[in-house]
C-alpha positions as CSV (number, residue, x, y, z in Angstrom):
1,M,1.6,-9.3,-1.3
2,Q,-1.8,-9.0,-2.7
3,G,-4.2,-7.7,-0.2
4,D,-1.0,-6.6,2.1
5,I,-1.1,-2.8,3.5
6,Y,1.7,-0.5,3.2
7,R,2.2,3.2,4.1
8,D,4.6,5.9,2.3
9,A,6.9,8.3,4.0
10,E,4.1,10.7,4.4
11,G,2.1,8.3,6.2
12,K,-0.8,7.7,3.4
13,I,-2.1,4.2,3.5
14,F,-2.3,2.0,0.4
15,T,-3.4,-1.8,-0.1
16,V,-2.0,-3.8,-2.8
17,Q,-4.7,-5.0,-5.4
18,F,-2.3,-7.6,-7.4
19,V,1.1,-8.1,-8.9
20,D,1.5,-8.2,-12.6
21,H,4.4,-10.4,-13.9
22,N,5.0,-9.7,-17.6
23,M,7.7,-9.2,-20.1
24,E,8.6,-5.6,-18.6
25,G,9.1,-6.6,-15.1
26,S,6.7,-7.3,-12.2
27,W,4.3,-4.3,-11.7
28,V,2.7,-3.9,-8.4
29,H,-1.0,-2.3,-8.7
30,Y,-2.1,-0.6,-5.3
31,T,-4.8,1.6,-4.3
32,E,-4.7,4.8,-1.8
33,V,-7.1,4.0,0.9
34,D,-8.3,7.6,1.5
35,T,-8.8,8.6,-2.0
36,G,-9.5,5.1,-4.0
37,K,-6.9,6.3,-6.4
38,E,-5.0,3.4,-8.1
39,Y,-1.4,3.3,-9.1
40,S,1.3,0.7,-10.4
41,C,4.8,0.8,-10.5
42,L,7.6,-1.8,-11.0
43,I,8.1,-3.9,-7.7
44,D,11.8,-2.8,-7.2
45,A,10.4,1.1,-7.0
46,F,7.4,0.0,-4.5
47,K,9.6,-1.6,-2.1
48,E,11.9,1.4,-1.9
49,R,8.8,3.8,-1.5
50,F,6.6,1.7,0.8
51,K,6.9,-0.1,4.1
52,K,4.5,-2.8,5.4
53,V,2.1,-1.9,7.7
54,V,1.6,-4.5,10.4
55,K,-2.2,-5.4,10.9
56,G,-2.3,-4.3,14.8
57,F,-1.0,-1.0,13.8
58,L,-3.6,-0.2,11.1
59,K,-6.2,-1.0,13.8
60,L,-4.8,1.4,16.2
61,V,-4.6,4.1,13.4
62,K,-8.2,3.7,12.7
63,W,-9.2,3.6,16.6
64,L,-7.1,6.8,16.9
65,F,-8.7,8.4,13.7
66,V,-12.6,7.6,15.2
67,R,-11.5,9.1,18.4
68,C,-10.4,12.6,17.0
């Protein structure tokens, strides 16, 4: 999961920095690519909110962004 790329329902792109396993549960720490803002939430909530991005799809999005 660390280093993987995810997107939310609005299409924002995030990267997972690391997963922290502690007594309170497993926390995913992630960063929004466009803003650099850092967030964290429990892994179950993360899996419900985000979908993993296929790396080829991300390259296509970047290519399209450069073209616009």
